[in-house]
N, C-alpha and C positions, 0 to 999 in steps of 0.2 A: 299203433296207438300213440297218441300224444297227450301230454299233461305236464304237471309240475314235477320237479325233482322229488324223489322219494324222501328226501330230507325235510321237505316242507310239511309241517305238522297240520293235521286236520282230517276231516271226514273224506274229502276227495282222494287223498293219498291212501287212506284205508281201502277205498273201493278199488283204486288202481292196483294196490298190492294183492287184493283178492283175485284180480284178473291174472296177474303175473304168477301167482302160486297155483292157479287152477290147471288141472291136466285136461286140456281141450281134446276134442276129437282129433285123430291123427291127420286129418285133412286141413286142420287149422293151425297155422304157425303165427304166433304173435311176436311182433317186435316193438319194443317201447322206446320212444324218444322223448326225453324230458325237455321242455322248452322254457322253463322258468325256475329260478333259484331264489330262495328267500334271503335277501340281503338288502341293506340300505344303500349300497353302492350302485347307483343307477347306470353308470358306465359299464360295470361288470355285468349287470342284468342284460344290457343291450348286446354286449359281446357274446354272452351265453346264448341268447336267443338267436343271434346271427349264425353262430356255429351250429346250433340245432337246425336252423333253416337249410344250411348247406347239406347237413346230413339227410334231412328229409328230401331235399331235391335229388340227391344221389339215389335214395331208395325209390323215389317215384319214377325216376328216369331209367335206372338200371336194375332195380330189384324186381321182385315178383309180387309187388303190392297190388291188391285188388280193392281193398277197403281201407279208408282212413277213419279211425275211430277217435274222435276228439273229446276229451273231458274239459268242459268249459264252465266257468262261473261268470263274473261280470267284470267291468272295467278293463284292466290290463289283460286279463285272461281272454276276454272277448276280442280285444284288439289283436292279440297274437293269433288266436284261432281263426280270425277273419282272413288274415294273410295266408295261413295254412290251407284254409278252405279254398281260397282262390287258386293256390298252387295245385291242390288236389284236382280241382275241376279243370285246370289247364291241361293236366296230364290225363284227363278222362278217367279219374278214379271215383268210386262211390264214397260218399261221406256220411258218417254217423256223427251227429252232434249230441253228446251226452251232457245234458244240462244239470248243474249242481248248485248254481248260485242262489243263496237264500235271499239276496237283494236284487235279483235280476229284474224283477218287475219295476222296482223304483229306479233302477239304473236306466231302464228304457224310458220310463216316464219323464225323467229329468235330463235326459240326453238332448243334445241339439238335433236339428232336423237331419243333418247329414249322417250322424251316428245312428239315428233311428232307421233311416233308409238301409244302412248297412246291416243292422240287426235283422230287419225284416227280410232282407235278401238272403242272409245266411240261413234263417229259419225256413224260408220258402224253398230254397234250392238245395238244401241238404236232403239226401235221399231218405234219411230217417232222423227225427229229433226225439231222443229219449227223454222222457219226463219221469219224475219220481213218484207220481201219484195222480189221483183224479184232480185234486186242487191245482197242482202245477200244470197239469195237462190243459186245464181251462185257461190258466194264465198265459201259457204259450200260444194257445189258439186265439186268445183275445189280442195278442200282439200281432200275430200273423195267422190269419184264418186258414191259409193254404198250406201251412206246415204239416208234413206227414209225421204225426206224432205216434209214439209207441210207449205205453206205460210200462216201466220196469222199476218196480219198487226196490230200494236198497234192501239187501238181505244179509243174513249172518249164518254162520254154522250154529246148529243147535247143540248145546253142550249135553253130554250124556246124563247129567244129574241136575235137577233143579234145586234151588235154595230151600233151606228150612228157615222160614221167617221167624225171627226173634221178636216177640211182641213186648218184651220187657226192657231189653237193652237195644235200642233201635239205632242202627247205623244208616245215616242218610248220605247218599253219594251225589255230588255234583261233578260231572266229568265233561269238561269242555275248555276251550280257550277262554282265558279270563279277559274278556272284552265286554263293552257295554251291551252289545247286541245279545249276549248270552244271559243277561239278567243276574249276574253274580251279586251285584250290590243290592238288588231287590231281595234276594234270598237272605243275605246277611241282615238287612234291616227287618225282615219278617221273622228272623230266627228268635229274637228276644221273646216275642209273644208265644211262639211255638214251644220254646223251652219251659217257660213258666206254666203253661197249661198242661203240658205233658208231665211235668214233675208233680203237679197236683194229684195225678193218678199214680204216683209212686213209680213212674217209669223213667228210664234214662235215655238221653239222646246225644248222639255225636254226629257232627257234620264233617264229612271228609271231602275236601276240595282238591280234586285232581286236575291239574292243568297249569299252564303258565300264560302270561300275556301282559298287556300294558296296564291292567288293573290289579296285578298281583300285589304290589306294594300298598296301594290305597285300600285294597280289600283287607289286608292284614292290619293296617292302621285303624280301619273302621271297627274291626273285631276287637281290637285292644281298647278303643275308645268306648265301646259298648260293654266292656268288661266281660267278654264272652270267650276269652282265650282258652279256657279249659274245655269248651264245647266244640272248638274248631281244630281240625288237623289239616294243614296245608301240606300235601305230599308232593307237589310239583308235577311236572310232566311225567307220565308213566309209559313204559314200553308195553308191548302186547302181553307179555307174561304177567307183569305187575297189574295191568288193567284187569285181566281175568281173575286174578287173585282178589282184587278189590271187589269185583262184581260178586264173587262167591260169598263174600262177607257182608254184602249189602242187603238191607231190609226195605229200603225205600229209595227211589231214584227221583231227583228233582232237577228239572231244566226249565227255568222260567224265561225262555228266549223271546225276543221281539220279532225276529225273522228266522225262518228255517226252510230247508227243503224237506228231507226226511232223515233226521239225525241217526247215524249208525249207533251212537251211544244209547239211544232209547231202544233200538232194536236189540242191541246186545243185552241190555237190562231185562227186557221182557223175555228173551230167550232163556234167562236164568230163573224166570218165574218171580220177577220183582214188580211190585206195584209202582205206578208212575204218577207224578204230578208234573204237568207241563202246561204249555200255552196252546191255544187253538190257532196255530199259525202253520203255514205251509201244508204239508200232508201228514202232520203229526196225528190228526184225528183218525187216520187209517190204521194206526198202531195202538193208540190209546183211546179206548171206548169209555166215554164219560160215565162214571158210576159203576163200571164193570171191572176194569183192571186199573183204575186210577181216576184222576180228575183233570179236566182241561179248564184253564182260567184265561182271563183277559190279560195280555201283557201289561206289566207295570202296576197291576193291582196287588199291592203288597198285603193289604188286609185280607183279601180273599185267598191269597197264597198261604198266609198263616192259618186262616180258618179251615181251609180244606185239608191242609196237612194235619192239623189237630183232629179234624173229623175222621180222617183216614186212620190215624194212629189210635185214637181213643174209642171210636164207635164202630169201626168196620173191622171185620175179620181179615187180617193181613193175608192169612193162608189162602182164603178163597180168591182174593184179588190176584195174588201171585199165581195161583193155578190158572186163572183166566189169561194172564199175561203169557204164560207158557203155551197155552193152547193157540192163542193168536199168532205167536211167533212160529209155531209149527205149521199152521195152516197157510199163512200168507207170506212169511219172510224167511223160509228155509233156503239157504244158498244153493243147495243142489237143484232145486226147481229153477232158481234164478239163472244158472248157467245153461240149463237146458233151453231156456228161452233165448239166451244170448246166441248160442250155437245155431238154433233154428233161424234166428234173424240173419246171421251171417250167410247161411246157406240159401235163404230166400233171396237175399240181395244178389248173390252170385248167379242164381238161376234166372233172376230177372234181367241181369246184365247179358247173360247168354241169349236170352229170348229176344232182347233188343237187337242183337246182332243177326 
């Protein structure tokens, strides 16, 4: 299995870690090689990748590798995986391309003709292309109709206990990298209206911002400019234990992203029985059912973001929506079922390879 270093923060790393922590069937042995490190030093990045390639070549040539499982997003991630894909096929190995990139569609659209040909070749000649949901499956099929796609929705462990929603002192969690694509500025600009309307009903609200990124400083400056300091708590990047503690204390989860695959943060939130307000992008609509366990809005519409947050807090029974979130998580996003599908996929590929021989 190949992907980024486990030190790289983000949803893809969380998925990879779940693979590394899972106890697979005794006939499956997983070896992970990281091919990317998060640093601004481009020379170091290239050296790191080169060393990884040497390691991969040794494994493909002398190891017992049967399947190469690649975790891939866009841009540099695609360019690295295309090289590994070619190597794997040279050594007659089966390739699973596990797509994660929230911006993969636009990356393909705005790439030059040569890059588009490479993208289509990788998708067409991979033995399996994993997509995160129905929407992303259609996107990949639109790029390359002959891609052998397999829908594998991101999944999470279901905690033993669901949250007790507090409808008077409401904690709203934003859990993501602080970049423009995640909509953090939209949330801050919408918060003023949310606070005023919620307080009219004698309720309290607190926005907890968990994450780091290029917009951290400007986000804090904007909060101060709007004189909302007392309503916002920037807690920075959180480890796994801290994240789950935050989720246990959360009453409403908001992620107003512009592009997404299927965010693990939303799946983690619904597993705790938390209502969601997010945007109708990627495959989010498979986890958030509009009007049932939250609301889906158009990206960038700050007025609607504020209005639906107010509606949910003031007019809708939090408890009922939270219950629905929990039921959706159990039915569709339980990690135990996820890895049963992964194991079955591995074994099917192995059987198909034996059949070809």
